[in-house]
C-alpha positions in Angstrom: -14.6 0.8 52.9 -16.1 1.9 49.6 -14.5 4.5 47.4 -16.6 6.2 44.6 -16.4 9.2 42.4 -17.0 12.7 43.7 -16.1 14.9 40.8 -12.5 16.0 41.3 -11.8 13.0 43.6 -11.2 10.8 40.6 -10.3 13.3 37.9 -6.8 13.4 36.7 -4.2 16.1 37.5 -4.3 19.3 35.5 -1.0 20.3 34.0 1.8 21.8 36.1 1.8 25.3 34.8 4.6 27.8 35.2 4.4 31.4 36.4 3.8 34.7 34.6 5.7 37.7 35.9 3.7 37.3 39.0 6.1 34.7 40.4 9.3 34.6 42.5 9.8 38.3 42.0 6.3 39.7 41.9 5.4 42.7 39.7 3.3 45.3 41.5 0.2 46.7 39.8 1.9 50.2 39.5 5.1 48.9 37.8 8.0 51.4 37.8 11.7 51.1 37.1 12.3 48.4 39.7 10.5 45.3 41.0 9.0 45.5 44.4 10.5 43.4 47.2 7.9 41.1 48.7 7.8 40.1 52.4 6.4 36.7 53.2 5.9 34.5 56.3 6.8 31.1 54.7 9.2 30.3 57.6 6.8 31.5 60.3 8.6 34.9 60.5 8.6 37.9 58.2 11.4 37.7 55.7 12.1 39.1 52.2 11.2 36.7 49.5 14.6 37.0 47.9 16.3 35.9 51.2 14.4 32.6 51.7 16.2 29.4 50.6 13.0 27.8 49.4 11.3 27.8 46.0 8.3 30.1 46.6 5.7 32.0 44.5 4.1 35.0 46.1 1.0 36.6 44.5 0.1 40.0 46.0 -3.5 41.3 46.2 -2.7 43.7 43.3 -1.5 40.7 41.3 -4.8 38.9 41.8 -6.7 42.0 40.9 -4.7 42.4 37.7 -5.7 38.8 36.8 -9.4 39.5 37.6 -9.1 36.5 39.8 -12.1 35.5 41.9 -11.3 31.8 42.6 -8.4 29.3 42.7 -8.5 28.4 39.0 -7.8 32.0 38.1 -4.3 32.1 39.6 -3.4 28.4 39.8 -2.0 28.3 36.2 0.5 31.0 37.0 2.4 29.0 39.6 5.4 26.8 38.6 5.0 23.2 39.5 1.4 23.5 40.7 -1.2 21.1 39.3 -4.8 20.4 40.2 -7.8 18.2 39.4 -11.2 19.8 39.6 -14.9 19.3 38.8 -15.5 22.9 39.7 -15.1 25.4 42.5 -14.6 23.6 45.9 -14.1 20.1 44.4 -10.4 20.4 43.7 -7.2 18.4 44.5 -4.0 20.4 44.6 -0.6 18.9 43.8 2.9 20.3 43.6 6.0 19.0 41.6 4.1 15.9 40.5 3.6 14.4 43.9 0.3 12.6 43.0 -1.0 9.2 41.9 -4.2 10.5 40.3 -6.9 10.5 43.0 -4.8 11.1 46.1 -5.7 9.1 49.2 -5.2 12.1 51.5 -3.7 15.6 50.9 -0.1 16.0 49.7 -0.4 19.8 49.8 -1.3 21.7 52.9 -3.9 24.5 52.7 -3.6 27.4 55.2 -5.7 30.4 55.9 -3.2 32.8 57.4 -1.7 30.7 60.3 -4.4 28.0 60.4 -4.4 24.6 58.6 -7.5 23.7 56.7 -9.4 20.5 56.3 -9.1 16.8 57.1 -5.7 15.1 57.3 -7.2 11.6 56.6 -8.6 9.6 53.7 -12.0 9.3 55.4 -13.4 12.8 54.7 -12.1 13.3 51.1 -9.6 15.9 52.4 -7.4 15.6 49.3 -10.3 16.4 47.0 -11.9 19.3 48.9 -9.1 21.9 48.9 -10.3 25.2 50.1 -11.3 27.6 47.2 -11.1 31.0 48.9 -12.9 34.0 47.5 -9.9 36.1 46.3 -10.8 39.5 47.7 -9.0 41.6 50.4 -6.0 39.2 50.4 -2.5 40.6 51.3 -1.0 37.7 49.2 -1.1 34.1 48.3 2.1 32.1 49.1 2.9 28.8 47.4 5.8 26.9 48.9 7.1 24.1 46.7 8.7 21.0 48.1 8.1 19.3 51.5 7.3 21.6 54.4 7.1 18.8 57.0 9.3 20.5 59.7 7.4 23.7 60.2 4.0 22.7 58.9 3.7 19.0 59.6 1.5 16.3 58.1 0.2 16.5 54.6 2.6 19.1 53.3 4.9 16.6 51.6 4.4 18.3 48.2 4.3 21.8 49.5 2.0 24.4 50.9 -0.7 26.9 49.7 -1.2 29.8 52.0 -3.9 32.5 51.8 -2.9 35.6 53.8 -5.7 38.2 54.4 -5.0 41.9 54.8 -4.6 42.7 58.5 -6.6 45.6 60.2 -4.9 49.0 60.0 -4.7 50.7 63.4 -4.4 54.2 62.1 -6.3 54.7 58.8 -10.0 54.6 57.9 -10.6 53.4 54.4 -12.0 50.8 52.2 -12.5 49.4 48.7 -15.4 48.4 46.4 -14.9 46.1 43.5 -17.4 45.0 40.8 -16.9 43.0 37.6 -18.8 41.4 34.7 -17.7 39.0 32.0 -19.2 37.0 29.2 -18.0 33.5 28.1 -18.4 32.3 24.5 -20.9 29.4 24.4 -21.6 30.1 28.1 -23.3 32.4 30.5 -22.6 35.8 32.0 -20.5 36.1 35.1 -20.3 38.9 37.7 -18.8 39.7 41.1 -19.0 42.4 43.7 -17.0 42.8 46.9 -16.4 45.5 49.5 -14.1 46.1 52.5 -14.0 48.8 55.2 -11.2 49.3 57.8 -12.0 51.4 60.9 -9.8 52.3 63.8 -11.6 52.0 67.1 -8.9 53.5 69.2 -6.2 55.4 67.3 -3.0 53.3 67.3 -4.5 50.7 69.6 -7.4 48.8 68.0 -9.2 48.5 64.7 -11.7 46.3 62.9 -11.7 45.2 59.2 -15.0 44.0 57.6 -15.3 42.5 54.2 -17.8 40.6 52.0 -17.8 39.2 48.5 -20.1 37.5 46.0 -19.2 36.1 42.6 -21.2 34.2 40.0 -19.6 32.1 37.4 -22.1 31.8 34.5 -20.9 28.4 33.4 -20.3 26.9 29.9 -21.1 23.2 30.0 -24.5 22.0 28.7 -26.3 18.8 29.8 -28.1 17.7 26.7 -29.9 14.8 28.3 -31.5 16.9 31.0 -31.9 19.9 28.7 -30.0 22.3 31.0 -27.5 24.9 29.7 -24.4 26.1 31.6 -24.8 23.5 34.4 -21.5 24.4 35.9 -22.9 27.8 37.0 -21.4 28.6 40.4 -22.1 31.0 43.3 -19.4 31.8 45.8 -20.1 34.2 48.6 -18.8 35.0 52.1 -17.2 37.5 54.4 -14.6 38.2 57.1 -14.6 40.1 60.3 -11.1 40.8 61.7 -10.4 42.6 65.0 -6.9 43.8 66.1 -6.0 45.0 69.5 -2.5 46.3 70.3 -2.5 47.9 73.7 1.3 48.1 73.9 4.3 47.7 71.6 4.8 44.3 73.1 1.3 42.8 73.0 -0.9 42.1 70.0 -4.2 40.2 69.9 -6.0 39.4 66.6 -9.5 37.7 66.4 -10.9 36.7 63.0 -14.1 35.1 61.8 -14.3 33.9 58.2 -17.2 32.2 56.5 -17.9 31.1 52.9 -20.4 29.2 50.9 -20.1 27.6 47.4 -23.1 26.5 45.4 -22.7 24.8 42.0 -25.3 23.2 39.7 -22.9 20.8 37.9 -19.3 20.0 36.9 -17.0 21.4 34.2 -16.6 18.0 32.5 -17.8 17.2 29.0 -18.3 13.7 27.6 -15.5 12.3 25.3 -14.5 8.9 24.1 -11.1 7.3 24.9 -9.8 8.4 21.6 -10.3 12.1 22.6 -13.3 12.8 20.5 -16.5 14.5 22.0 -19.5 12.3 22.2 -21.7 15.2 21.1 -20.3 18.7 21.4 -17.0 19.9 22.9 -18.8 21.5 25.8 -21.6 19.0 26.3 -22.3 16.2 28.8 -25.2 13.7 29.1 -26.3 12.9 32.7 -29.4 11.1 33.8 -29.2 12.9 37.1 -28.1 16.4 38.2 -24.6 16.8 39.8 -24.9 19.5 42.4 -22.2 20.6 44.9 -22.5 22.7 48.0 -19.9 23.6 50.6 -20.1 25.7 53.8 -16.9 26.6 55.6 -16.5 28.7 58.8 -13.3 29.5 60.7 -12.8 31.3 64.0 -9.2 32.0 65.0 -7.3 34.0 67.6 -3.6 35.0 67.4 -1.7 36.5 70.3 1.9 37.7 70.1 4.0 39.0 72.9 7.5 40.3 72.8 9.2 39.0 75.8 12.5 40.7 75.2 14.7 37.7 74.6 12.1 36.1 72.2 8.6 36.6 70.7 5.8 34.3 71.9 3.0 33.4 69.5 -0.2 31.5 70.2 -2.7 30.6 67.4 -6.0 29.0 68.4 -8.6 28.0 65.8 -11.9 26.1 65.3 -13.4 25.4 61.9 -16.3 23.5 60.4 -16.6 22.3 56.8 -19.8 20.7 55.4 -20.1 19.4 51.9 -23.2 18.0 50.2 -22.7 16.6 46.7 -24.6 14.5 44.2 -23.1 12.6 41.2 -24.5 10.6 38.4 -23.1 7.0 38.2 -25.6 5.6 35.8 -23.1 4.9 33.1 -21.3 2.4 35.4 -24.0 1.0 37.8 -26.8 0.5 35.3 -24.9 -1.8 32.9 -23.3 -3.5 35.9 -26.5 -4.2 37.9 -29.5 -4.0 35.5 -29.1 -7.6 34.0 -29.0 -9.2 37.5 -32.0 -7.1 38.8 -34.2 -7.5 35.8 -35.3 -11.1 36.7 -36.4 -9.7 40.0 -38.7 -7.3 38.3 -36.5 -4.2 39.0 -36.2 -2.0 35.9 -33.0 0.0 36.7 -32.6 3.2 34.6 -30.5 5.6 36.6 -28.1 5.5 39.7 -26.6 8.3 41.6 -24.6 8.9 44.7 -25.4 11.5 47.4 -22.7 12.4 49.9 -22.5 14.5 53.0 -19.0 15.1 54.3 -18.3 17.1 57.4 -15.2 18.0 59.5 -14.9 19.8 62.8 -11.3 20.8 63.5 -9.6 22.4 66.5 -6.0 23.5 66.4 -3.6 25.1 68.9 0.0 26.2 68.1 2.6 27.9 70.4 5.9 29.3 69.1 8.8 31.0 70.7 11.2 32.7 68.2 14.2 35.0 68.3 16.7 36.5 65.8 20.3 37.5 66.5 23.5 38.4 64.9 24.8 34.9 65.2 21.8 32.7 65.8 18.1 32.7 64.8 16.0 30.1 66.5 12.4 28.9 66.8 10.7 26.2 68.9 7.1 25.3 68.8 4.3 22.9 69.7 1.2 22.0 67.8 -2.0 20.1 68.6 -5.0 19.2 66.4 -8.3 17.3 66.9 -10.4 16.4 63.9 -13.9 14.9 64.1 -15.1 13.9 60.6 -18.0 12.0 59.1 -18.9 10.9 55.6 -22.2 9.5 54.6 -22.9 7.9 51.2 -26.4 7.0 49.8 -26.9 5.4 46.4 -30.4 6.1 45.1 -31.7 4.3 42.0 -34.6 5.2 39.7 -36.8 3.5 37.1 -37.4 4.8 33.6 -40.2 7.1 34.8 -37.8 8.8 37.2 -39.5 7.3 40.3 -37.2 6.3 43.2 -36.8 2.5 43.5 -37.1 0.8 46.9 -33.6 -0.6 46.5 -30.7 0.0 48.8 -27.7 -0.5 46.5 -25.6 0.6 49.4 -25.6 3.1 52.3 -22.6 3.8 54.5 -21.4 6.1 57.2 -17.7 6.7 57.9 -17.2 8.4 61.2 -13.5 9.1 62.1 -11.3 11.0 64.5 -7.7 12.2 64.1 -5.6 13.6 66.9 -2.0 14.8 66.6 0.5 16.4 68.9 3.9 17.7 67.6 7.0 19.6 68.7 9.3 21.3 66.2 12.4 23.5 66.1 14.6 25.3 63.6 18.0 26.8 64.1 19.9 29.2 61.7 23.6 29.8 62.3 25.0 32.9 60.6 28.4 31.3 60.2 29.9 34.3 58.4 28.5 37.6 57.1 27.6 35.7 53.9 27.0 32.0 54.9 24.0 30.8 56.8 23.3 27.2 57.8 19.8 26.0 59.0 18.6 22.8 60.5 15.2 21.8 61.6 13.4 18.8 63.2 9.8 17.9 64.0 8.4 15.0 66.0 4.7 14.1 65.7 2.5 11.5 67.3 -1.0 10.9 65.9 -3.8 8.5 66.8 -6.9 7.7 64.8 -10.2 5.9 65.0 -12.5 5.0 62.1 -15.6 3.0 61.7 -17.8 1.9 58.8 -21.6 1.5 59.2 -23.0 0.1 56.1 -25.8 -1.9 54.5 -26.8 -3.1 51.0 -29.7 -5.1 49.6 -27.4 -6.7 47.1 -24.3 -7.3 49.3 -22.0 -4.6 48.0 -21.0 -3.4 51.5 -21.5 -3.9 55.2 -20.4 -2.7 58.6 -16.9 -2.9 60.0 -16.1 -2.3 63.7 -14.2 0.6 65.0 -10.5 0.4 64.1 -7.6 2.3 65.7 -4.1 3.3 64.8 -1.2 5.4 66.1 2.2 6.3 64.8 5.3 8.4 65.5 6.9 10.4 62.7 10.0 12.5 62.5 10.9 15.0 59.7 13.9 17.2 59.2 15.3 19.9 57.0 18.8 21.3 56.3 19.5 24.6 54.3 22.6 26.3 53.2 22.5 29.8 51.7 25.4 32.0 50.6 25.0 35.7 50.0 27.5 36.4 47.2 26.5 40.0 47.6 23.2 41.9 48.3 21.7 40.7 45.0 22.9 37.1 44.5 22.0 34.2 46.8 22.5 30.5 45.8 21.2 27.9 48.2 21.0 24.1 48.9 18.1 22.4 50.7 17.3 18.9 51.9 13.8 18.4 53.4 11.4 15.6 54.2 7.7 15.3 54.5 5.0 12.7 55.1 1.3 11.9 55.1 -0.2 10.1 58.2 -1.0 6.4 58.1 -4.2 5.2 59.6 -6.7 2.3 60.3 -7.7 0.0 57.4 -10.4 -2.4 56.4 -10.0 -5.8 58.2 -12.6 -7.9 56.5 -11.5 -11.5 55.8 -11.3 -13.3 52.5 -14.3 -15.7 52.2 -12.1 -18.4 50.6 -8.9 -18.2 52.7 -10.3 -16.7 55.9 -7.3 -14.3 55.9 -7.7 -10.5 56.2 -7.8 -8.8 52.8 -5.5 -6.0 54.1 -3.3 -5.2 57.1 -5.2 -3.6 60.0 -3.4 -0.3 59.4 -1.6 1.4 56.5 1.6 3.3 57.0 2.6 6.9 56.4 4.3 7.5 53.1 7.3 9.8 53.0 9.6 11.7 50.7 13.0 13.3 50.7 13.6 16.4 48.5 17.0 17.6 47.3 17.0 21.1 45.8 19.5 23.7 44.6 18.6 27.2 43.6 19.7 30.7 43.0 17.9 34.0 43.4 19.6 37.0 41.8 19.0 40.5 40.5 20.9 43.4 39.2 21.7 46.2 41.6 18.8 48.3 40.3 16.5 45.3 40.3 15.6 45.8 36.7 16.5 42.2 35.9 15.8 39.2 38.2 16.3 35.5 38.0 14.9 32.7 40.1 16.0 29.2 39.2 15.8 25.8 41.0 16.6 22.2 40.2 15.2 19.4 42.4 15.1 15.6 42.9 12.5 13.9 45.0 12.4 10.3 46.3 8.9 9.2 47.3 8.5 5.9 49.2 5.6 3.7 50.4 3.0 5.5 48.3 -0.4 5.5 49.7 -2.9 4.2 47.1 -6.4 2.8 46.9 -6.1 -1.0 46.1 -9.1 -3.3 45.3 -9.3 -6.4 47.4 -12.3 -8.7 46.8 -14.1 -5.7 45.2 -13.5 -3.7 48.3 -11.4 -0.5 48.2 -8.6 -0.5 50.8 -5.6 1.8 51.4 -2.3 0.2 50.7 1.4 1.2 50.7 2.9 0.3 47.4 5.8 1.1 45.2 8.1 4.1 45.1 8.3 7.1 42.8 10.7 10.0 42.0 10.3 13.5 40.6 13.0 15.6 39.2 12.9 18.8 37.3 13.9 22.4 36.9 12.1 25.8 37.1 13.3 29.1 35.7 11.7 32.5 36.0 13.3 35.6 34.3 11.9 39.1 34.7 13.2 42.3 32.9 12.4 46.0 32.9 14.5 47.2 30.0 12.7 50.6 30.1 10.6 52.1 32.8 7.3 51.4 31.1 7.9 47.8 29.9 8.0 44.6 32.0 8.9 41.3 30.3 8.9 37.8 31.9 9.4 34.2 31.0 8.8 31.2 33.1 9.8 27.7 32.1 9.4 24.3 33.7 10.7 20.8 33.1 9.4 17.9 35.2 9.9 14.2 35.0 7.8 12.4 37.6 7.7 8.6 37.4 7.4 5.3 39.2 10.8 4.0 40.3 9.2 0.6 41.1 6.4 -1.2 39.4 3.0 -1.0 41.1 0.5 -3.8 40.1 -2.2 -2.1 42.1 -1.9 1.1 40.1 -1.2 -0.8 36.9 2.0 1.1 36.5 5.4 -0.2 35.3 8.8 0.9 36.5 9.6 4.2 34.8 6.1 5.0 33.9 5.1 8.7 34.3 2.9 9.7 37.2 -0.5 10.9 36.0 -1.0 14.2 34.2 2.6 15.4 34.5 3.6 17.5 31.5 7.3 17.3 30.6 7.5 20.9 29.6 5.6 24.1 30.3 6.3 27.7 29.4 4.8 31.1 30.0 5.7 34.4 28.3 4.3 37.7 29.4 4.7 41.4 28.6 3.1 44.5 30.2 3.4 48.2 29.1 2.4 51.2 31.1 1.4 54.3 29.2 1.6 57.9 30.4 -1.6 58.9 32.3 -2.2 55.6 34.0 -3.2 53.3 31.1 -1.6 49.8 30.6 -1.7 46.9 28.2 -0.5 43.4 28.7 -0.5 39.9 27.2 0.4 36.4 28.4 1.1 33.2 26.5 1.1 29.7 28.1 2.0 26.3 26.8 1.3 23.0 28.5 2.7 19.8 27.1 0.8 16.6 26.5 0.1 14.2 29.4 -1.2 10.8 30.2 -4.1 10.6 32.6 -3.5 7.2 34.3 -1.2 4.2 34.1 -1.2 1.9 31.1 -2.4 -1.2 32.8 -4.8 0.4 35.3 -7.7 -1.9 35.9 -10.0 0.9 37.2 -9.0 4.0 35.2 -8.3 3.3 31.5 -5.6 5.4 29.9 -6.4 8.6 28.2 -4.0 11.0 26.4 -4.5 14.6 27.3 -3.2 16.7 24.4 -1.0 19.8 24.7 -2.7 23.2 24.6 -1.8 26.9 24.3 -3.6 29.9 25.8 -3.3 33.6 25.1 -4.7 36.2 27.5 -4.9 40.0 26.9 -5.5 42.8 29.5 -5.6 46.5 29.6 -6.5 49.2 32.1 -6.8 52.8 32.9 -7.4 55.2 35.8 -10.6 57.1 35.8 -10.6 59.5 38.8 -10.6 57.3 41.9 -11.5 54.2 39.9 -9.3 51.6 38.3 -10.9 50.1 35.2 -9.7 46.9 33.7 -10.6 45.2 30.5 -9.5 41.7 29.6 -9.9 38.7 27.3 -9.1 35.3 28.7 -8.3 32.4 26.3 -8.3 34.7 23.3 -7.9 31.9 20.7 -10.8 29.9 22.4 -8.6 26.9 22.9 -10.4 23.7 24.2 -7.7 22.9 26.7 -8.3 19.5 28.3 -7.3 20.0 31.9 -8.0 16.5 33.4 -10.2 13.5 32.9 -12.0 10.7 34.8 -12.3 7.5 32.8 -13.8 5.1 35.4 -17.2 4.9 33.6 -15.6 3.9 30.3 -15.1 0.4 31.8 -18.7 -0.5 31.0 -19.2 1.7 27.9 -19.7 5.1 29.5 -17.9 8.3 28.5 -14.7 9.8 29.7 -15.5 12.9 31.7 -13.0 15.6 30.5 -12.6 18.9 32.4 -12.5 21.7 29.9 -10.7 25.0 30.1 -13.0 28.0 30.3 -13.7 29.2 26.7 -12.9 32.7 25.4 -14.1 35.2 28.0 -14.4 39.0 27.8 -14.5 41.0 31.0 -14.6 44.3 32.7 -13.8 45.1 36.3 -13.8 48.3 38.3 -12.0 48.9 41.6 -12.8 52.0 43.7 -10.8 52.9 46.8 -11.9 55.3 49.5 
């Protein structure tokens, strides 16, 4: 198997940033004298956020609107413990609480659209690096669950879960919304977005349809000086959703939804720096011999049926999705110095090398659940099935100094794979007393996989490997204890486990010893999380607190190891992450809301890992020790408002000190100030904002692989100072 760069696939992890007021106790857009109580479905049933013994952030649709958020990056830095790597919209890896080794082999955080899991579960379709970047319009909320969710959500949720929840059709009311916005970025282009939704009952109280569409353009801010193109990270995101709800009786509900989205981007958000942290040319400039385009098309069809059977509620969720990604990257800074000297005597004048990838996944899922609540006992049992059919194709074109394509196959590979899983799960909550609840959960899963490599190379870099198979059985569990001191104070304890699936591996033999260079399969890795927290508020909910401390043990880490110049997946070493999160919110007077969110995290190897180049006790990549956010919002009479947010992210290291493939780079700390204001103008809500007021050049993440042969470090840069205006009109 050959592993090569695809933008965010090899970028480091952006800092784990903590929440603004839009966190554990979410502040509604129309702030009053108390904080609104949020209802979430984190435990696959509707519950008040303050009652759930899990560390959760819930961002409502009004919160996203207040942030002028149109894509993942616009809200990600408000969530405690969340980190990400990105080369731009769609090419993103999401991590929670430091559960990452840099370029993850497969996802550690599950991505859900309502009740449906997104994307590939294996290393063979770049599932970790292609986290879904949903257009953020007409969402009821975004839920972020920190810590392993392996019992209810299964594989690849060992770090946590990111869940997008669309607004459901309203059976009784006709209405809609139109939103438009425009912004300008210093040293960059003009951005704009427009979106609309309409809700229409078809039969009063029985059926309704909700139709929405959106389009946003990010004007970009990175210039490619070698190709002479400005704002190469310009991005278009557009799509829509059709949602039909039928409720013929109080007992039966049927919901059918179709969602489609496309992302088109001209280049990445990375600028060229040296390993000392100095820009090669400008702070927002890159030099690429070839363009680095990205395109992703995603479509999802889902059906949810719920039926109240009297003793319990039955839920069925069926879905089918397709995801197709086409991307091009410039690898000239590595492959030209590596190959040109050997090719020159053959009369081949190598000047530029790229890599073109096509990655596709077709995924079917089916879940059944039966759940009931009672005075003494709440219970849930369920079954889950998924079938994934993926393919990844890689072609490495090469060019001479005139730009003509060379007749040289550096390598070409196809990586078809399948993944099938069946699981059964259950949770049981015993209300031992009026105040004490005990919860236990268990999940058993069996998966089977097939993977093949079909490859060729004129210079012997790769070849074909026959179909390989693997299967495994995994069990996860959880245990919760929560105690209601009173209606406003709830401490809790939680133990939970999670895992990523193992899979088939490369089975080539060493040419000298004749022995396989790796085992025929790699194992699942797993972690156990221990968490204690408290959720509290005053009786009038003017003051709230959400605090948690945690310790995570991570074993048999899945990593990419190089054996005889071939990338294989290996299980190596162990790690641990421990930290604390604190969010405080206060409304000292009706018009003023204050919040502070603070995070401490210490994620490190607990055993040395020669393959990673990491020593025992060395920090996991891009994990800031300390983060902080302070926020204030003031509502004036007449509907006007003014707010500000300050964020601090501590310094981080991008890799491991002795890494043979990713030289170390120190990412400096940075501070960001955002301002916002708004007013009501008739039926329209008008918002003005300035993001990154001080025009800080925050370095989010970095890829250093090309520095091995004299190339630059590719540093992802925070969006520069941006001025914006948005208008929201409801009808």
